[in-house]
C-alpha positions in Angstrom: -11.1 23.2 8.4 -10.6 21.1 5.5 -7.2 22.0 5.6 -6.5 20.6 9.3 -8.6 17.3 8.2 -6.5 16.6 5.0 -3.4 17.0 7.4 -4.6 15.1 10.5 -5.8 12.4 7.4 -2.1 12.5 6.3 -0.9 12.0 9.5 -2.6 9.3 10.7 -1.7 7.5 6.9 1.9 8.2 7.2 2.0 6.6 11.0 0.0 3.3 9.3 1.6 3.1 5.8 -1.6 3.3 4.2 -2.4 4.3 1.1 -5.1 6.8 0.2 -7.0 7.3 -3.6 -8.6 10.6 -3.8 -11.6 9.9 -6.3 -9.4 11.3 -8.6 -8.0 8.4 -10.0 -4.7 9.2 -7.8 -3.1 6.9 -4.9 -1.1 8.5 -2.9 0.8 6.7 0.0 3.6 7.9 2.7 7.2 7.5 2.2 9.8 6.9 5.0 12.4 8.4 3.0 13.4 11.5 1.2 12.1 12.0 -2.5 15.7 11.5 -3.7 15.8 7.8 -2.2 12.3 7.3 -2.5 12.8 7.6 -6.3 16.1 5.0 -6.0 14.3 2.8 -4.3 11.6 2.8 -6.7 13.4 2.7 -9.8 15.5 -0.2 -8.2 12.4 -1.7 -7.7 11.1 -1.6 -11.4 14.5 -2.4 -12.5 14.5 -5.6 -10.7 11.4 -6.9 -12.5 12.5 -5.7 -16.0 10.3 -2.7 -16.1 12.4 0.3 -18.1 12.7 3.9 -17.1 12.0 5.9 -19.0 12.4 9.1 -17.5 13.1 11.1 -14.4 11.9 14.6 -14.2 12.8 17.0 -11.3 10.2 19.4 -10.8 12.3 21.0 -8.3 15.4 21.6 -10.6 13.1 22.9 -13.3 11.5 25.5 -11.0 15.2 26.8 -9.8 16.2 27.1 -13.3 13.1 29.5 -13.8 13.9 31.2 -10.7 11.2 29.9 -8.6 11.0 27.7 -5.4 9.4 24.1 -5.5 9.8 21.6 -2.7 11.5 18.5 -3.4 9.4 16.9 -6.3 10.2 14.1 -8.9 8.4 12.0 -11.7 9.4 8.9 -12.8 8.0 7.5 -16.2 8.0 3.9 -16.7 6.1 1.1 -18.3 5.9 -2.6 -19.5 4.4 -2.9 -22.7 2.9 -6.0 -22.5 0.4 -4.5 -19.9 -0.1 -1.5 -21.9 -0.4 -2.4 -25.3 -3.4 -4.8 -24.4 -5.1 -1.8 -22.9 -4.2 0.3 -25.8 -5.6 -2.4 -28.3 -8.7 -1.8 -26.1 -8.9 1.7 -26.5 -6.1 3.4 -28.1 -6.8 6.9 -26.2 -5.3 5.1 -23.1 -2.3 5.9 -24.5 -2.4 9.4 -23.1 -2.1 8.1 -19.9 0.9 5.6 -20.5 3.5 5.3 -19.9 2.5 5.1 -16.2 4.2 8.0 -13.9 4.8 8.3 -10.3 5.5 11.5 -8.4 7.3 11.7 -5.3 6.9 14.7 -3.4 7.2 16.6 0.1 4.8 18.6 1.6 5.0 21.7 3.7 5.3 19.8 6.8 8.2 17.7 5.3 6.6 14.5 4.8 6.9 12.5 1.6 4.5 11.0 -0.5 4.5 9.0 -3.5 1.4 9.4 -5.9 0.2 7.3 -8.7 -2.9 6.8 -11.3 -4.6 3.8 -10.4 -4.7 1.7 -13.5 -8.6 1.0 -12.8 -9.5 4.5 -12.9 -7.4 4.7 -16.3 -9.5 1.7 -17.5 -12.5 3.2 -16.7 -11.7 6.6 -17.7 -10.9 5.4 -21.4 -14.1 2.7 -21.3 -11.9 -0.4 -21.1 -14.1 -3.2 -19.8 -12.5 -6.2 -21.4 -9.2 -6.5 -19.9 -9.6 -7.0 -15.8 -6.5 -9.4 -16.1 -4.4 -6.8 -17.1 -5.6 -4.2 -14.7 -5.4 -6.4 -11.5 -2.0 -7.5 -12.5 -0.9 -3.5 -13.0 -2.9 -2.8 -9.5 -1.1 -5.3 -8.0 2.3 -4.3 -9.4 2.1 -1.2 -8.9 1.6 -1.9 -5.1 4.7 -3.9 -5.0 7.1 -1.4 -6.7 5.7 1.4 -4.6 5.7 -0.2 -1.3 9.6 -1.1 -1.8 10.5 2.5 -2.8 8.3 3.9 0.4 8.4 1.6 3.6 11.6 1.6 5.9 
């Protein structure tokens, strides 16, 4: 029953273009594109704002190299030291969650999703309470970048 509810919720979210938060600090939104196109669009949006892409990991290719199968799944690692460093100056353990990451993946029904860590959750996880302006800026920027990647 839980699986059916989750699938219906995912379909509704995909249809409306809304993101969902799961309570574990993840924000997931549907993409109107394939995994590779979503990743390319994300990288382009980041580059246009001068955000450095530090890496791209194809979990699918890594699985294949081990003789395993995995639906299309790619991780983009990116960051902006002007935003991340102040958080680490508040609590250095934030560095375990930075740079930011976005996971673009295809579900069993062929729908593509983009998932990333909620900056407010990261701040809460590490007890950062003195940088609300940085968290707000990160949150807004991530929404813009991921919207650019996922929307038609």
